[in-house]
N, C-alpha and C positions, 0 to 999 in steps of 0.2 A: 390926267386920265390913267386908267389902269387896265391891264390885260389879264384876263382870266384864262387859266389853263396851264397844264404842265408841258414842259418842253420836249417830252417824249412823243407828244402829238406832232406829226409833221405839219399840221395846219397851224397850230399855235406857234411853232418854231418859225414857220414861214413868215408870219405876221411880225413876230418879234425881231427877226433879222432885218426885215424891210424897215421897220421903225428905227432900228439902230443905224442903218445905212442912210436914212433920211435925217438923222440927227434929232429925232423926236423923243422927248423925255416921257417916260411912263413908269408907273409902278407895276409890279408883277404879283398877281395872286395865283400861286401854283395850286389851284383847287382841282381836285379829281372829279370827273363826271360820275364816278361811283361813290367814293367816300364823302364827297362834298357837294352832292347834287342839290341839297336844300340851300346851300349858300349861293349856288349859281342861279337857282330858280327866280329870285326877285329881279335879276338882271336879264335872264333868258329863260322863258317858260319851257323851252325845249330841253333845258338843262344840258346844253352842249357847249363845247369850246371849239374855237376861240370865241370869246366875247370881249369886246373892247368898250369900256364905259368912259364916255367923254366927261369933261369937267362940268358940264351942265346936267349930267345925269343920264343923257341919252345913251342907250346901249346898242351897239352895232353887233350883229351876229353873222356868222359865216365868213370864212377867210377871204373869199372873193369880194364880198361887199365891203369888208374892212379895208382891203388893199385899194379898192376903188376910192374910198374916202381918203386914204393916205395920199394917193396920187393927186386928188383934188386939193388937198391941204398944201402940198409942196409946189403944185403948179406943173404945167406940161413940160416946162424946160428941164425940170429935175426928175420928172416921173420916169420910173424904170421900165417903161413900155411906150411904144409909139402911140401917138394920140389918135391916129386914124389910119385907114388904108390897109393894104395887104400885109404890111409888116405887123400891124396890130393884130390882124386876124391870125397870122402865123404864131405870134406870141400866145394868143388866146387858145389856139389849138394845142400847143405844147402844154400849157397850163391845164387845160381840160383833161388831156391824157394823163398828166402827172397826178392831178388831184383825184381823177377816177381810179388810177392805180393805188393811190393812198386809201381811198374808200374801201377798195376790195381787200387790201392788205389788212386794214383795221377790222373788217368783217371777219376775216379768217382768224385773227387774234381772238376776237370775241367767241367765235365758234369753238376754238380750242380751249379757251379759258372757262367758258360758262356752260358748256354742254358736257355732260358725262359721256355721251356717245355722239360723235360727230355725224352730221347728216352728209353722207357721201355725195349725194347729188349736188348739194350746195357747195361743198368743198371743191368738187370737180369744176363747177361753173366758175367759182371765184378764181381758181388757179388758171383756168383757160383765159379769163379776162386779164389777169395779171400778166400772163405770158404774151398775150396779144398787145397789151400796152407797152410792155418792155421791148418787144420786137420793133414796134413802130417808133418808140423813142430812141432806140439804138440807131435805127436808120436815119432819123432826123439829126441826131447828135453827130453821127459819123459824116453826114453830108455838110455840116457847118464848116466854113472855111475861116472863121474868125475865132479868137480865143474863147469867147462865150457864144451862145447860140445865135445871137443877132448883133454881134459887134464886139468892140474891144472892151466894153464895160459890162458889168453884170446887170442882168435884168430880172424881172419877176419870174420869167419862165425858168431861168437858171436856178433861182432860189427854190422855187416850188419843186423842180426836178431833183435837186440835191437833197432837200429835206425828205422827200418821199423815198428816194433811193436808200438813204440811211435807215429809215424805218423798215423798209421792206427787207433789207439785208439782215437787220437785227431780228426781225420777226420770222422771216421765212428764208433762211439762208439756202435752203435746197432749191429755191426758185431763181436764185441769182448767183452767178459765178462770174468773176472777171474774164474768164476764158470765153464764156458765152456772150458777154456784153462788154467788150473792151472799151468802146467809146463812152458808154455810161459810167463804167468804172473810173475812167480817167477824169470825167466830168466831176464825179463825186469827190475824188481825191483832191482835185484842184479847188473846189469850193470849200471842202472841209478843212483845208489848210489855211483858209483866210481867218484872221483874228476874230471876226464877228461870229463865224461859225463855231470856233473854239470856245467863245464866251457863252453862246446861247446853245446849250446842248444838255441832254439828259438821257442816260441809258434807259432803254425800254423797260417799263415795269407793268406787265400785263395785269388786268383785273383778276381777282380770285373769287371763286364761288363762295 
């Protein structure tokens, strides 16, 4: 199978890191949603990433759907999320906040890169949503009493959070400082020090008009 998308996307990176941690082999197609949109289109009509193409040709789209498939593939005993109950819901809440933060951070990148003049109302709204998500995630991470958010081992919520934090810091450093978000900063540093995070990484390269 092969994974489409560049690793400067927090969503592509999230999937790739999970696959490495699961020991799943894959080829990587570092195609850009702008420069390589027509290459992506046969696999994903939305021309978005990540897209995971299975050996039989089936294409999975959206990082959440792909992660769900990976969990099914490795089984509940190895899945990096609880199978059910309140712990699963807590994982999913963190993931939703993190991926929502990622969506808004990406939106702001596009706003800056693709518009000659920024739409102030949209920028203000995105920045308010980013701050709200960061505040909630800081509170959740600070409240955790285990090395990772939900235990001694890394989970999908930890991966999603770390990938989105790196992107947000690279793209919008004025919105995130270690002083304002010490728990999130520590989480990011811990995850980024892991070999798999060092292996699967790419500096942000915003699209150009």
